[in-house]
N, CA, C and O of each residue as an XYZ file, in Angstrom:
784
protein
N      84.786     44.589     87.717
C      86.044     43.880     87.534
C      87.027     44.791     86.821
O      86.663     45.459     85.853
N      88.257     44.827     87.283
C      89.250     45.686     86.669
C      89.971     44.955     85.565
O      90.161     43.740     85.631
N      90.366     45.682     84.566
C      91.177     45.113     83.505
C      92.612     45.542     83.722
O      92.890     46.424     84.534
N      93.535     44.908     82.987
C      94.942     45.255     83.137
C      95.170     46.716     82.813
O      96.035     47.361     83.406
N      94.390     47.247     81.863
C      94.565     48.641     81.477
C      94.127     49.579     82.594
O      94.650     50.686     82.717
N      93.181     49.148     83.397
C      92.672     49.981     84.465
C      93.551     49.943     85.708
O      93.669     50.950     86.406
N      94.158     48.826     85.992
C      94.834     48.642     87.265
C      96.082     47.800     87.074
O      95.995     46.615     86.750
N      97.223     48.398     87.273
C      98.470     47.647     87.166
C      98.597     46.694     88.342
O      97.943     46.869     89.370
N      99.447     45.679     88.184
C      99.657     44.741     89.279
C     100.165     45.476     90.506
O     100.936     46.428     90.388
N      99.734     45.035     91.695
C     100.195     45.695     92.915
C     101.667     45.403     93.169
O     102.200     44.397     92.702
N     102.317     46.291     93.913
C     103.712     46.039     94.258
C     103.822     44.849     95.204
O     102.829     44.400     95.776
N     105.033     44.351     95.357
C     105.278     43.235     96.272
C     104.890     43.655     97.688
O     105.016     44.828     98.041
N     104.419     42.706     98.503
C     104.014     43.039     99.870
C     105.155     43.682    100.645
O     106.308     43.261    100.552
N     104.806     44.714    101.416
C     105.807     45.389    102.230
C     105.599     45.129    103.712
O     106.504     45.362    104.514
N     104.433     44.656    104.083
C     104.179     44.335    105.480
C     103.068     43.303    105.566
O     102.293     43.125    104.625
N     103.000     42.635    106.691
C     101.937     41.654    106.918
C     101.229     42.023    108.210
O     101.866     42.293    109.228
N      99.925     42.030    108.157
C      99.139     42.306    109.350
C      98.149     41.163    109.496
O      97.392     40.863    108.573
N      98.160     40.530    110.656
C      97.258     39.399    110.874
C      95.806     39.879    110.843
O      95.498     40.974    111.313
N      94.932     39.064    110.293
C      93.511     39.406    110.281
C      92.696     38.162    110.575
O      93.100     37.042    110.263
N      91.542     38.383    111.182
C      90.705     37.259    111.580
C      89.372     37.218    110.838
O      88.639     36.233    110.934
N      89.055     38.278    110.099
C      87.794     38.332    109.362
C      88.055     38.803    107.940
O      89.010     39.536    107.683
N      87.204     38.378    107.026
C      87.296     38.846    105.648
C      86.973     40.340    105.593
O      86.077     40.824    106.285
N      87.717     41.050    104.764
C      87.463     42.466    104.513
C      86.719     42.552    103.186
O      87.239     42.138    102.150
N      85.506     43.088    103.217
C      84.668     43.194    102.028
C      84.624     44.652    101.582
O      84.198     45.530    102.333
N      85.068     44.898    100.351
C      85.062     46.244     99.788
C      83.757     46.471     99.033
O      83.392     45.694     98.151
N      83.064     47.544     99.391
C      81.811     47.886     98.732
C      81.932     49.282     98.130
O      82.779     50.078     98.537
N      81.078     49.562     97.160
C      81.087     50.874     96.519
C      80.647     50.748     95.081
O      80.475     49.646     94.560
N      80.465     51.891     94.445
C      80.027     51.903     93.048
C      81.140     51.458     92.112
O      82.317     51.470     92.472
N      80.746     51.062     90.902
C      81.726     50.742     89.869
C      82.619     51.957     89.662
O      82.140     53.089     89.588
N      83.922     51.710     89.570
C      84.864     52.802     89.405
C      85.442     53.320     90.709
O      86.322     54.181     90.690
N      84.970     52.816     91.840
C      85.485     53.277     93.133
C      86.886     52.751     93.416
O      87.591     53.290     94.269
N      87.298     51.692     92.698
C      88.645     51.152     92.889
C      88.703     49.883     93.718
O      89.755     49.539     94.258
N      87.582     49.184     93.824
C      87.538     48.006     94.697
C      88.535     46.928     94.298
O      89.193     46.347     95.161
N      88.657     46.651     93.000
C      89.581     45.608     92.557
C      91.036     46.038     92.698
O      91.871     45.277     93.189
N      91.336     47.256     92.267
C      92.717     47.745     92.347
C      93.191     47.840     93.794
O      94.277     47.371     94.136
N      92.369     48.447     94.632
C      92.718     48.583     96.044
C      92.706     47.213     96.714
O      93.556     46.917     97.554
N      91.737     46.382     96.336
C      91.628     45.056     96.943
C      92.874     44.214     96.763
O      93.314     43.553     97.703
N      93.450     44.226     95.570
C      94.674     43.453     95.317
C      95.812     43.949     96.202
O      96.551     43.154     96.784
N      95.944     45.257     96.295
C      97.016     45.828     97.107
C      96.789     45.550     98.594
O      97.722     45.223     99.327
N      95.546     45.684     99.019
C      95.213     45.450    100.421
C      95.497     44.002    100.806
O      96.041     43.739    101.879
N      95.136     43.071     99.943
C      95.407     41.653    100.217
C      96.905     41.411    100.342
O      97.341     40.661    101.215
N      97.694     42.037     99.479
C      99.139     41.900     99.577
C      99.685     42.426    100.886
O     100.571     41.821    101.490
N      99.153     43.554    101.321
C      99.610     44.150    102.581
C      99.164     43.331    103.786
O      99.867     43.270    104.795
N      97.995     42.704    103.680
C      97.481     41.903    104.790
C      97.975     40.463    104.748
O      97.783     39.707    105.701
N      98.616     40.084    103.636
C      99.151     38.726    103.528
C      98.073     37.679    103.360
O      98.179     36.584    103.912
N      97.020     38.007    102.590
C      95.929     37.052    102.381
C      95.529     37.060    100.910
O      96.080     37.821    100.114
N      94.578     36.221    100.555
C      94.111     36.135     99.171
C      93.181     37.302     98.838
O      92.530     37.874     99.712
N      93.141     37.636     97.550
C      92.177     38.601     97.028
C      91.199     37.862     96.134
O      91.604     37.070     95.283
N      89.916     38.118     96.323
C      88.883     37.543     95.472
C      87.974     38.648     94.970
O      87.671     39.593     95.698
N      87.541     38.528     93.725
C      86.582     39.450     93.133
C      85.269     38.684     93.002
O      85.206     37.671     92.304
N      84.227     39.161     93.666
C      82.943     38.448     93.671
C      82.404     38.266     92.257
O      81.841     37.217     91.942
N      82.569     39.278     91.394
C      82.078     39.145     90.024
C      82.796     38.012     89.290
O      82.168     37.255     88.549
N      84.108     37.896     89.493
C      84.862     36.798     88.875
C      84.350     35.442     89.363
O      84.235     34.495     88.585
N      84.045     35.360     90.652
C      83.548     34.113     91.223
C      82.151     33.785     90.697
O      81.819     32.614     90.513
N      81.340     34.801     90.457
C      80.011     34.589     89.874
C      80.139     34.067     88.451
O      79.414     33.155     88.053
N      81.055     34.640     87.689
C      81.299     34.190     86.318
C      81.704     32.716     86.307
O      81.225     31.942     85.479
N      82.595     32.331     87.235
C      83.020     30.929     87.325
C      81.839     30.023     87.654
O      81.682     28.957     87.057
N      81.018     30.444     88.595
C      79.883     29.616     89.025
C      78.823     29.488     87.934
O      78.246     28.416     87.752
N      78.566     30.574     87.209
C      77.499     30.572     86.209
C      77.961     30.124     84.833
O      77.149     29.680     84.021
N      79.252     30.233     84.562
C      79.750     29.909     83.233
C      79.372     30.945     82.195
O      79.420     30.676     80.994
N      78.994     32.139     82.657
C      78.608     33.248     81.783
C      79.219     34.533     82.313
O      79.495     34.645     83.507
N      79.430     35.501     81.436
C      79.902     36.807     81.884
C      78.789     37.511     82.642
O      77.615     37.169     82.499
N      79.164     38.501     83.451
C      78.163     39.286     84.171
C      77.198     39.924     83.179
O      75.985     39.903     83.392
N      77.729     40.491     82.097
C      76.872     41.125     81.084
C      75.884     40.130     80.488
O      74.726     40.474     80.252
N      76.333     38.894     80.243
C      75.446     37.882     79.673
C      74.375     37.438     80.669
O      73.236     37.182     80.279
N      74.732     37.346     81.942
C      73.731     36.986     82.953
C      72.636     38.050     82.986
O      71.448     37.725     83.001
N      73.041     39.323     82.997
C      72.066     40.420     82.975
C      71.200     40.340     81.729
O      69.976     40.446     81.811
N      71.837     40.153     80.564
C      71.124     40.170     79.289
C      70.150     39.001     79.157
O      69.019     39.176     78.703
N      70.597     37.803     79.557
C      69.784     36.605     79.363
C      68.749     36.383     80.458
O      67.643     35.916     80.188
N      69.113     36.719     81.697
C      68.245     36.356     82.824
C      67.769     37.536     83.660
O      66.853     37.386     84.470
N      68.368     38.697     83.481
C      67.947     39.876     84.229
C      68.703     40.075     85.525
O      69.423     39.193     85.992
N      68.521     41.262     86.096
C      69.266     41.625     87.310
C      68.864     40.783     88.515
O      69.709     40.463     89.350
N      67.579     40.418     88.619
C      67.129     39.641     89.781
C      67.851     38.294     89.853
O      68.262     37.863     90.931
N      68.002     37.637     88.710
C      68.711     36.355     88.679
C      70.180     36.540     89.032
O      70.772     35.716     89.730
N      70.762     37.635     88.541
C      72.158     37.911     88.874
C      72.316     38.109     90.370
O      73.249     37.568     90.964
N      71.427     38.873     90.991
C      71.535     39.133     92.431
C      71.370     37.853     93.240
O      72.016     37.690     94.274
N      70.518     36.949     92.785
C      70.348     35.677     93.475
C      71.640     34.864     93.420
O      72.069     34.298     94.425
N      72.250     34.811     92.251
C      73.526     34.112     92.088
C      74.601     34.773     92.946
O      75.394     34.096     93.600
N      74.616     36.095     92.932
C      75.590     36.859     93.707
C      75.467     36.546     95.192
O      76.476     36.359     95.871
N      74.237     36.487     95.703
C      73.995     36.214     97.114
C      74.543     34.841     97.509
O      75.164     34.691     98.561
N      74.306     33.848     96.658
C      74.785     32.491     96.952
C      76.312     32.426     96.934
O      76.925     31.784     97.787
N      76.912     33.091     95.965
C      78.375     33.101     95.878
C      78.971     33.820     97.085
O      79.958     33.356     97.657
N      78.382     34.947     97.478
C      78.882     35.690     98.637
C      78.804     34.847     99.904
O      79.720     34.863    100.727
N      77.724     34.123    100.054
C      77.582     33.273    101.242
C      78.697     32.239    101.299
O      79.270     31.987    102.359
N      79.000     31.640    100.148
C      80.086     30.654    100.092
C      81.436     31.294    100.406
O      82.225     30.740    101.172
N      81.700     32.448     99.823
C      82.999     33.102    100.002
C      83.214     33.569    101.440
O      84.333     33.518    101.950
N      82.158     34.018    102.084
C      82.297     34.555    103.436
C      82.478     33.478    104.498
O      82.830     33.792    105.635
N      82.244     32.220    104.151
C      82.443     31.143    105.122
C      83.838     30.523    104.989
O      84.181     29.606    105.735
N      84.637     31.017    104.051
C      85.978     30.480    103.841
C      87.035     31.199    104.663
O      86.720     31.951    105.585
N      88.283     30.959    104.319
C      89.418     31.590    104.983
C      89.347     33.107    104.794
O      89.010     33.572    103.705
N      89.661     33.890    105.841
C      89.634     35.343    105.704
C      90.460     35.825    104.513
O      91.577     35.359    104.284
N      89.892     36.760    103.765
C      90.529     37.284    102.565
C      90.068     38.722    102.371
O      89.329     39.263    103.193
N      90.506     39.329    101.290
C      89.954     40.614    100.857
C      89.041     40.312     99.679
O      89.452     39.669     98.714
N      87.810     40.776     99.762
C      86.794     40.453     98.770
C      86.193     41.728     98.192
O      85.600     42.526     98.919
N      86.346     41.917     96.888
C      85.727     43.046     96.197
C      84.356     42.613     95.696
O      84.227     41.570     95.056
N      83.337     43.409     95.985
C      81.980     43.073     95.562
C      81.562     43.924     94.374
O      82.152     44.969     94.102
N      80.541     43.461     93.674
C      79.921     44.279     92.652
C      79.192     45.442     93.320
O      78.886     45.385     94.511
N      78.914     46.492     92.554
C      78.311     47.692     93.124
C      76.962     47.484     93.773
O      76.597     48.234     94.679
N      76.201     46.476     93.333
C      74.869     46.264     93.879
C      74.781     45.239     94.994
O      73.720     45.069     95.594
N      75.877     44.554     95.280
C      75.832     43.472     96.267
C      75.363     43.945     97.639
O      74.525     43.297     98.266
N      75.891     45.056     98.102
C      75.583     45.559     99.441
C      74.155     46.098     99.520
O      73.626     46.304    100.613
N      73.535     46.325     98.366
C      72.161     46.831     98.345
C      71.148     45.745     98.689
O      70.043     46.044     99.141
N      71.516     44.501     98.479
C      70.629     43.384     98.803
C      70.629     43.185    100.315
O      71.683     42.950    100.906
N      69.465     43.275    100.941
C      69.379     43.239    102.403
C      69.973     41.953    102.989
O      70.667     41.997    104.005
N      69.702     40.814    102.351
C      70.226     39.545    102.860
C      71.744     39.483    102.734
O      72.435     39.057    103.660
N      72.255     39.910    101.588
C      73.699     39.908    101.386
C      74.363     40.876    102.343
O      75.407     40.564    102.915
N      73.771     42.048    102.527
C      74.331     43.051    103.435
C      74.381     42.527    104.868
O      75.378     42.719    105.564
N      73.317     41.869    105.309
C      73.288     41.311    106.669
C      74.362     40.244    106.833
O      75.004     40.159    107.880
N      74.555     39.437    105.806
C      75.588     38.397    105.839
C      76.975     39.020    105.959
O      77.801     38.572    106.755
N      77.219     40.048    105.168
C      78.510     40.735    105.216
C      78.727     41.354    106.594
O      79.800     41.206    107.180
N      77.719     42.043    107.109
C      77.866     42.715    108.398
C      78.065     41.728    109.537
O      78.708     42.047    110.537
N      77.512     40.527    109.385
C      77.633     39.510    110.432
C      78.976     38.786    110.391
O      79.527     38.439    111.436
N      79.504     38.557    109.188
C      80.670     37.686    109.066
C      81.951     38.369    108.609
O      83.000     37.726    108.559
N      81.892     39.656    108.276
C      83.063     40.302    107.705
C      83.184     41.741    108.199
O      82.368     42.216    108.989
N      84.213     42.415    107.721
C      84.404     43.842    107.954
C      84.114     44.529    106.626
O      84.800     44.272    105.636
N      83.120     45.387    106.592
C      82.774     46.062    105.347
C      83.464     47.420    105.266
O      83.475     48.187    106.229
N      84.042     47.703    104.094
C      84.731     48.971    103.853
C      84.121     49.607    102.615
O      84.186     49.041    101.524
N      83.526     50.792    102.785
C      82.965     51.526    101.659
C      84.041     52.419    101.066
O      84.556     53.311    101.740
N      84.379     52.179     99.808
C      85.267     53.071     99.075
C      84.378     54.132     98.412
O      83.742     53.882     97.388
N      84.353     55.307     99.019
C      83.452     56.374     98.577
C      84.191     57.298     97.599
O      85.233     57.867     97.923
N      83.628     57.429     96.410
C      84.224     58.282     95.381
C      83.210     59.308     94.908
O      82.005     59.058     94.934
N      83.698     60.461     94.478
C      82.794     61.487     93.965
C      82.415     61.177     92.519
O      82.998     60.297     91.885
N      81.440     61.907     92.017
C      80.893     61.636     90.690
C      81.944     61.783     89.596
O      82.021     60.937     88.706
N      82.753     62.839     89.641
C      83.754     63.044     88.593
C      84.744     61.888     88.539
O      85.137     61.456     87.456
N      85.147     61.387     89.703
C      86.073     60.248     89.752
C      85.436     59.015     89.123
O      86.076     58.320     88.333
N      84.181     58.739     89.467
C      83.493     57.559     88.930
C      83.312     57.651     87.422
O      83.522     56.668     86.711
N      82.925     58.824     86.927
C      82.744     59.008     85.492
C      84.061     58.785     84.760
O      84.100     58.110     83.731
N      85.134     59.348     85.290
C      86.451     59.212     84.664
C      86.910     57.757     84.623
O      87.437     57.293     83.612
N      86.706     57.045     85.721
C      87.208     55.671     85.815
C      86.371     54.664     85.028
O      86.871     53.596     84.675
N      85.121     54.983     84.750
C      84.265     54.031     84.026
C      84.094     54.389     82.556
O      83.456     53.642     81.814
N      84.640     55.496     82.128
C      84.467     55.950     80.745
C      84.962     54.907     79.747
O      86.086     54.417     79.850
N      84.104     54.575     78.777
C      84.490     53.664     77.708
C      84.540     52.197     78.083
O      84.943     51.371     77.265
N      84.142     51.849     79.294
C      84.164     50.443     79.718
C      82.859     49.777     79.312
O      81.787     50.187     79.757
N      82.939     48.762     78.478
C      81.725     48.121     77.962
C      81.244     46.953     78.829
O      80.185     46.386     78.559
N      81.997     46.588     79.856
C      81.599     45.459     80.703
C      80.759     45.910     81.899
O      80.593     45.152     82.855
N      80.231     47.127     81.859
C      79.392     47.658     82.930
C      77.940     47.671     82.447
O      77.513     48.661     81.854
N      77.167     46.604     82.682
C      75.815     46.510     82.128
C      74.920     47.701     82.452
O      74.105     48.099     81.620
N      75.055     48.269     83.632
C      74.175     49.366     84.020
C      74.534     50.681     83.334
O      73.768     51.642     83.397
N      75.711     50.731     82.671
C      76.141     51.971     82.011
C      76.187     51.855     80.496
O      76.658     52.767     79.818
N      75.702     50.740     79.960
C      75.849     50.502     78.526
C      74.833     51.226     77.652
O      74.914     51.144     76.427
N      73.895     51.920     78.242
C      72.948     52.705     77.452
C      72.622     53.984     78.221
O      72.677     54.020     79.450
N      72.284     55.024     77.475
C      71.947     56.296     78.099
C      73.187     57.080     78.499
O      74.295     56.781     78.054
N      72.991     58.086     79.342
C      74.054     58.973     79.796
C      74.718     58.391     81.043
O      74.097     58.362     82.105
N      75.979     57.921     80.939
C      76.642     57.308     82.089
C      76.712     58.222     83.313
O      76.542     57.762     84.442
N      76.961     59.511     83.092
C      77.050     60.437     84.226
C      75.725     60.507     84.985
O      75.697     60.461     86.215
N      74.629     60.618     84.234
C      73.309     60.685     84.867
C      72.996     59.383     85.603
O      72.419     59.401     86.690
N      73.378     58.259     85.006
C      73.120     56.967     85.653
C      73.941     56.823     86.935
O      73.436     56.347     87.952
N      75.209     57.236     86.881
C      76.052     57.165     88.082
C      75.515     58.083     89.177
O      75.521     57.715     90.352
N      75.053     59.266     88.803
C      74.463     60.185     89.786
C      73.239     59.554     90.445
O      73.061     59.641     91.659
N      72.393     58.914     89.622
C      71.203     58.258     90.168
C      71.583     57.107     91.097
O      70.957     56.911     92.139
N      72.610     56.350     90.716
C      73.078     55.253     91.565
C      73.641     55.781     92.882
O      73.419     55.184     93.935
N      74.366     56.892     92.830
C      74.896     57.497     94.055
C      73.757     57.884     94.992
O      73.810     57.617     96.193
N      72.727     58.515     94.431
C      71.584     58.952     95.243
C      70.898     57.755     95.898
O      70.500     57.818     97.062
N      70.766     56.674     95.147
C      70.094     55.473     95.657
C      70.962     54.689     96.632
O      70.489     54.238     97.675
N      72.234     54.529     96.284
C      73.061     53.574     97.017
C      73.905     54.161     98.152
O      74.197     53.454     99.116
N      74.299     55.422     98.065
C      75.210     55.949     99.084
C      74.631     55.896    100.494
O      75.381     55.621    101.430
N      73.324     56.147    100.700
C      72.799     56.007    102.061
C      72.922     54.581    102.606
O      73.082     54.393    103.812
N      72.850     53.584    101.732
C      72.996     52.188    102.167
C      74.471     51.847    102.371
O      74.829     51.200    103.355
N      75.324     52.281    101.447
C      76.764     52.051    101.621
C      77.264     52.643    102.940
O      78.225     52.147    103.528
N      76.605     53.703    103.393
C      77.011     54.361    104.643
C      76.870     53.441    105.849
O      77.387     53.752    106.922
N      76.178     52.310    105.691
C      76.055     51.341    106.784
C      77.307     50.480    106.938
O      77.405     49.692    107.878
N      78.262     50.624    106.024
C      79.503     49.848    106.113
C      80.240     50.167    107.409
O      80.088     51.251    107.972
N      81.035     49.217    107.872
C      81.780     49.377    109.110
C      82.750     50.552    109.037
O      82.895     51.310    109.996
N      83.406     50.694    107.896
C      84.426     51.717    107.693
C      84.161     52.415    106.362
O      83.780     51.768    105.387
N      84.360     53.724    106.317
C      84.254     54.489    105.072
C      85.594     55.140    104.769
O      86.201     55.765    105.638
N      86.051     54.989    103.530
C      87.307     55.609    103.090
C      87.041     56.361    101.799
O      86.549     55.781    100.831
N      87.363     57.646    101.777
C      87.201     58.446    100.559
C      88.353     58.161     99.610
O      89.515     58.149    100.014
N      88.015     57.930     98.328
C      89.052     57.600     97.353
C      89.451     58.789     96.499
O      90.643     59.065     96.357
N      88.494     59.497     95.930
C      88.816     60.642     95.079
C      89.816     60.275     94.001
O      89.820     59.145     93.512
N      90.672     61.230     93.623
C      91.664     60.961     92.581
C      92.930     60.293     93.101
O      93.914     60.173     92.371
N      92.913     59.859     94.356
C      94.103     59.236     94.955
C      94.546     58.013     94.168
O      93.734     57.359     93.513
N      95.837     57.706     94.234
C      96.348     56.476     93.633
C      95.836     55.289     94.438
O      95.435     55.436     95.593
N      95.853     54.107     93.815
C      95.421     52.891     94.509
C      96.288     52.617     95.730
O      95.786     52.156     96.755
N      97.588     52.896     95.630
C      98.487     52.675     96.773
C      98.118     53.595     97.936
O      98.098     53.169     99.090
N      97.827     54.860     97.624
C      97.464     55.817     98.673
C      96.153     55.406     99.337
O      96.034     55.446    100.562
N      95.168     55.010     98.526
C      93.888     54.581     99.078
C      94.051     53.327     99.922
O      93.408     53.188    100.962
N      94.905     52.418     99.481
C      95.153     51.190    100.253
C      95.671     51.531    101.641
O      95.234     50.946    102.631
N      96.598     52.472    101.716
C      97.128     52.875    103.022
C      96.039     53.499    103.875
O      95.997     53.279    105.085
N      95.151     54.279    103.254
C      94.043     54.869    104.000
C      93.123     53.783    104.559
O      92.624     53.903    105.678
N      92.900     52.722    103.777
C      92.069     51.622    104.257
C      92.750     50.929    105.438
O      92.107     50.648    106.450
N      94.043     50.655    105.311
C      94.779     50.026    106.411
C      94.713     50.880    107.669
O      94.494     50.358    108.762
N      94.900     52.182    107.525
C      94.830     53.080    108.678
C      93.441     53.059    109.308
O      93.305     53.054    110.531
N      92.411     53.046    108.464
C      91.039     53.027    108.970
C      90.734     51.720    109.695
O      90.084     51.719    110.741
N      91.206     50.609    109.137
C      90.994     49.313    109.798
C      91.694     49.277    111.155
O      91.132     48.804    112.143
N      92.921     49.782    111.190
C      93.669     49.805    112.452
C      92.968     50.697    113.475
O      92.885     50.349    114.653
N      92.463     51.851    113.024
C      91.775     52.782    113.927
C      90.507     52.169    114.514
O      90.111     52.493    115.634
N      89.878     51.285    113.751
C      88.660     50.622    114.227
C      88.948     49.300    114.921
O      88.025     48.577    115.299
N      90.226     48.985    115.089
C      90.601     47.764    115.804
C      90.412     46.495    115.017
O      90.319     45.417    115.605
N      90.350     46.589    113.680
C      90.115     45.404    112.861
C      91.377     44.796    112.272
O      91.358     43.639    111.851
N      92.457     45.533    112.232
C      93.728     44.959    111.752
C      94.514     44.583    112.983
O      94.965     45.446    113.736
N      94.675     43.307    113.182
C      95.313     42.813    114.390
C      96.722     42.343    114.128
O      97.066     41.972    113.005
N      97.531     42.358    115.156
C      98.888     41.857    115.008
C      99.850     42.983    114.690
O      99.447     44.136    114.533
N     101.100     42.648    114.598
C     102.140     43.638    114.384
C     102.625     43.567    112.959
O     102.893     42.483    112.440
N     102.741     44.725    112.318
C     103.254     44.757    110.952
C     104.708     44.329    110.951
O     105.495     44.749    111.800
N     105.058     43.482    109.983
C     106.435     43.012    109.888
C     106.940     43.229    108.475
O     106.143     43.264    107.538
N     108.254     43.375    108.297
C     108.786     43.565    106.949
C     108.597     42.345    106.087
O     108.992     42.346    104.921
């Protein structure tokens, strides 16, 4: 989940592109899913939802508290149920937690009902963007760089199953958003004509 300090509000929508399926953003923490997601939703003229925020609402606990009190397995179960509910609603842009796409059932649901977009970032970008953030349960102890490297090794081969891959690097959120729109259009997933 992004904080105000991490991601400024997106600019006013400049175009609308009709869409028929939810766009699900996947990737590691720090890849820019929330920042890009807000901008992408504005450009597509639809709602933006953050899966972690929806889990917090459903559980009545923060993500960190769910991990601390009940463990990762319980969190993933809650996440799977919330994702199933969100994917059956009106098409939107949905940012997922870094581990959501790793769950085989959740991944199959996303691939069946949505368009998955992997925001792929290099290690230096992820370390820079997550530095000092205490709401990242998997990075709250030990060496964050080493943990992110291990997560990349484990998760990137699975993230590669996403419908579309967009490299983020040090790009601004606006630049990455345009890259996502271009990638969706190239894959035939952004339908309709852009209008002012």
